[in-house]
C-alpha positions, 0 to 999 in steps of 0.5 A: 543541446537538444536531445533526440529519442530513438527516432530522431525527434526532440524529446521532452525535458526531464521533469524535476523528480527526474532530474533529481534523481538522476543527479542523485544516481550520477553522484552515487548518492542514491547508492550510499543512502541504500548502503545506510538503509540497510545498515540501519535496517540491522540495528537493534530496535532499541536503537531504532526506536531512539533514532525515530523519536529524534526523527519525531522530534525534528519533524514536530519542531520544525512545524511548531507542533503542527502535526498529526498521525495519520493512524490507520488502526493497523500495527504499523500506525499504532506503533508510530502513534504510540512512539509520537505520543510517547513525546507529544501525547496531544498529537492528534490521530486522523483516520480515514473512515472509508467503510472497507475495514474489518470492524476490529479496526474501527472498534480500536479507532473508536477507543482511540483517544484525541482522533479526527475521523474524515470520510470520503466524498463518494463511497466505494461502490461508486468509486468502482463504478465510476473508475474501476476495480483495483486489481493486480497492482497500482501500476499494473491497474494504472497501465490497464487504464489506459490501455484501455483508453488510449487518446492522442494526449496519452500516446507517449503514456500508452506506448509505455504502458504497452511497450515499456518504451519512454518519450525518449524512445529508451526502454525502461523497466518497471512500466510495461504491463506484464503479459500475463495481465493483459486479459485485464484489457479485455475485461467486461469491467473497469480497472484502475488505481483510482480508489486509493486516491479517493477514498484516502488521499483526498479526504487526507489532503483535505485535512491538511490544507484546512489545519496545516498540519503536516502528517506523520505516516508509517510507511516502511521502505521494506514495504515496497520498492516505490517506498525504498526509492521514496526514502532514498531520496528523501529519507525519513523526514521529507520537507521539500515535497509538495506535500511534506511527510515524515515517515519514522519508521522508514528503516523499519521491518516488519519483524521490528514492528511485531517485536515492538508491539509484542514487548510493549503490549501495544493494542492492535486490532483482534483481527491480527490474532496473536504475535507468536514466534516462529523459527526464530521470526514473529508472525501474526496468528490472524491476517498479516496485513489489514487494510481496506477489506475489499482491495484486490491489490496483491491477491495474487501474492496472498499465497506467499502469506498462507494457505488461505487469501484474504477473500477465503478467509473473510468467508470463514471469519467475517461471512456477511462482508464476504457475502457482500463484497462478493454478491451485492458489489459484484466481486464474485464476477470480477474474480471469476473472470479473472480466474478464468481468462487468467494464464493457469498458474495466475488464474489458480490464485483467484479463488474466494471461497472457504478452503474445506475438508471433504471426507472420502473414506479415510482420505481427507483431501483439501478443496478451495 
């Protein structure tokens, strides 16, 4: 039977992924997997460690030991590497040196035994020049890039990001570029989500093809809706994907990661500061996430983690890096445009200078 869209035109068939997801939803498998995920996320840390080690052994044996650990130097991948090497000490730690890391990350990587260091083909300044800045989120940046470059071939995907209407003529959620980000369509600089693919995924893919090693990755289902959806579809060990990968920490939470580091005295970069307990929760006294230093994805949400955003903190802790990204790369102009063009509530989050205390008589005012 031919499926028609809302305009009476013959609709394109579902992709294989869409078909599998639809079948999983209809059969109740997704709901059952979600309920099981919630149960696992509530388990004590000791049980999670045992479950993760089981999945690590399954993955290792499935590929006859031809595996690797995707190692970023951050807290999640540090826990992952510690777990994998409890069972298999010789598994290599594969680090992609993008040039966007905190120096504290590089120091950890250099003292990590049996590491493999990869490099992207082009540096970050060429990526932003050729493709655009990573602003807002990957999905928003992708949508903005498409809206800025309409063609006859991309008209269906253009409509999806412009109106939230798919190729069947049906409204779908999560794709339409929100109104608050539409100002980026007219920005005097390019915006895209290409950076991660070029700087990290590309070199990792080449390494996997050359060695045949199947990676362990340190992602958590709690990180994002996209990662949760992937977990619900594949579980920890995705054997049948185009790019097979194991995410044995998937059912962990950030609290589990911090607890594991603290209880086992695992080395992590000093940029995180100390792990302390506040109101029954573990927090870091330094940065919460490391990632790419100059990335703007999620900048507008940094206020949820404290009074300083990533660039205000960078100015205080790493002033040379701050000057480089603001003045050499041109990020100051990018953020200035966002502050001036964005809706007021959003515009207030585009700040990049450190907070400072101004003294006026006996009064103190925080500025930044």
